[in-house]
N, C-alpha and C positions, 0 to 999 in steps of 0.2 A: 819656355821662351821668355827672355828678359824684356820687360816693358817698363821703360821710364822715359817718356818722351812727351814733348809738347806738340800737340797736333794742331798747329796753326801756322800762319805765314810769318807773323811778327812775334818773336820771343819777348819783345818789350811789353807785351800785353800782360805778362805775369808780374804781379807786384806782391811783395811780402805782405801777407794778410795780418790783420790785427785779431781776427777770429776765424776759426775753422769750425764749421757745423757739419755733423755727421749723420748719416742714415743709421738705422739700427741693424736690422736683419741682413746678414751677409756682408756687412761692412765692419761693424764693431763686434757683434755677437752673432751666433747662429744657434740652431736648435736641433742638435743631433738626435736621431731616433724618435722624432716627434710622433706621439701615439695618441690620436684623438679619442680612441676608445678608453684610454686610461682616465680621461676627463670625466666620463660618465660613471666609471667605477667609483671614483672618489666622491662624485656628487651623490651617488646612491648611499654612501655612508652617512649622509646628513639629511636624508629624506624624513619628513614628518607626515607627509600626505602623498599617497600614490594610488588614487582611486581606481585606476585601470590595471593595477598590479603589474606594471611594466618592468621588464628586466633592463639592466644597463645596456645590453645589446639593442633592445628595441628603442630605448631612448636615443641611443647613438644613431640609429638609422633615421629617426625623425630629425635629429639635429643636422645630419648630413643633407637631408632634403631641404631643410630651412636654409642651410648655408648656401646651397646651390641657387636658391631664390635670391638671397642677399648678394651673391656674387655678381649677378647681373647689374645691380645698382652700383657695386664697387667698380665694375668695368666702366660705368658711365661717370665715375668720379665722385660718387657719394661714399661716405663711411658710416657704418653703424657701430655705435659703442657696444662693447662686449656685454655690459649690463643689460642693455636693451635687447641684445640678441638672446641672452639667457632668459629674459622675461618672455620673449617670443616663443622660444623652444619649450621651456618648462611650464609656463602658465597655460599654453595651449593643450597641455596634457594633464593639467590639474595638479602638477607637482608643487610641493612646498618643502622648505628646508628649515633647519634649526639655526642657520647662520645667514647673514645678509649676502647679497650677490658680491659685494666688495671683497668679502673674505673667501667666498666660494670660488670667485674668479682666480685668485692667486693659487689656491689649492689645485684647481684644475690645470692651470698653466704649468705649474711645477711638476704635476703628475705627468703631463704630456711630454715635457722635456725641461730639465733643470737649466738648460742653456750652457753655452761654452763660449770662450773668447776666440775670435778670429786670430790667426797667427800673428803675433807681435803687435797687436793693437794696443795692449797695455803699455808696452815699452814706447810706442809711438806717442801715446798720450803723456807719458812721463816726460818725454822730450819737450812737447808743447808746453807743459806746465813749467819746465825749467827755463824756458826762454820767454815766458810771459805771453804766449799766444793763447787767447781765450778760446774756450770750447763750449759746444752745446750740441743738442740732438734734435732733429726733426724726422719723424718716422711715420710712414703709412702703416697704421696698425689699428686693429679693432680693440685690442686690450686697452685698459684704461691708462691714462697718463701716469697715475699714481703707481700702478703695478709695474709699468715699464720703468719708471724711475727707480723703484726698489730693486728690480732685476739688474739694471745697470750698476747701481751702487753695490750690489752683492758680488757681481762678477768682475767689476772694475773699481775696486774700493778706493783707488787713489785718484779717481777722476775728479775734475773740478768743473763739471758741466754747470754753466750758469743757469740754464733752463733746459727742460725737456718738453718738446711739443709732440703730442700724439694726434694723428688725424682724427682719432675717435672723439677728441674733445671739441672738434670744430665742424665735423660732418662732411668735410671735403678731403680729397686725397691729392697728393702730388701726382701730376705736375702743376696743379692749380697754384698759381703764384701767391695766392692769399696766405698760404702757410709760410712761405718765404718772407713775405712782407711782415707778417706777425713776428717772425724771428728777428728781422732787422729792427723793428720797433723795440722789442725786448732787449736787444743788444745795444741800442742807441748808436748804431753805426750805419753809414751809408754802404750801399751794395758793393762798391769797388774796394772796400776794406775787408771783405769777407770771402772765404772760399766755402764751397759745399762739396763734401765727399759722399759718393754713393755708388752702389753696384748695378743699378738699373737705369740704363740710358733714358728710357721713355719717361720715367718718373723723376729721376734725380738730375740728370744733366739738362734735360729740357726745362724742368721746373726751375732750377737754379738760374739758368741762362735767361729765362723769361723775366726774372726779377733783377737782372743785372749782376748776379753773383757769379764769380768764376767757378766753373765746375771741374771736379776731379773725379774721374771714373776709376773706381777701385775694381780690379779684375782678379784679385787674389782668391784663393779657394780655401775651403776648410781642410783639415787634415784628411788625407786619403783621396782628396779631389772628388768628394761625393756630394757636395752641397748643392750645386746647380748644374743644369744640363748645358751642353755646348751651345745649343741654339739660343741660350739666354742673351747672348750678345749680338744676335742677328736680328733683333726685333726692330731696331730703329736706326735710321741713317742720321748722322749728326753732321751739320754743315757749319758749325761754329767752333771757336777755339776751346780746347779743354786739355787737361793733363791726364794722361793714362798711366796708371801705376799698378803693379801686380804684387807688391810686397810692402807692408807697412814700414819696414826698415829703411825703405828708400825715400819716404816722404821727408824725414829729417835731412837727408842729403840734399834734396832739392831746395829745401828751405834755407839750409846753410849757404848754398850758392847765392840765393837772393839776399841773404843777410850780408854777405861780403866779408872781407877780413875784419877781425876785431883786434883792438889794441890790447 
């Protein structure tokens, strides 16, 4: 079904943005075949102390139990940094490694999934670069800001993101407007000059709107339509204006309409 519509009463509310900020997962990139077990297998390759003689499978079971505990805090709006989570999991088992968590984190993430680009996200970013619309990223993610930045740079090498904000660096998650306020300060822009694009209404649309930023709901899917369940979009009722778009090739078309004729 084609989706490119403004869901509001007054179309005049849409103004050409000076910057568009993006969510990460399911918006710009996704993680096909994510395998959390692979994380512990690669971690075991760097063990220097394992006093309980645990296997990768046993470590993984413990990590899953710890993640379930942390998930309750995440639901309440808190974010745990991946390095802290690794310390919680591994040090509670007496495990030690020959590399720091900052290196082990990236090995684990890439082992779980090397990541992939959402359809046409790279071309859409090329367009924004070509017309001088600034870009950045704000993501709900436990992985470190540094690891996220490297992943974005690896998979979207032509990006010109001015900054990348990971919730793990601040301890709070979208829809908390603090993350959006931080982004506005980093950009040096007022909210009405910025759009925010994300795939999760409860976090992305509500969070952006709370900070006065115009929200864009991206409803496109990964190849094969396997990335997110149908009920993903049934979680939240939205009663404010936003743009819904299902294909990144359509965003430039909408922006060109706002730009108007050029000489």
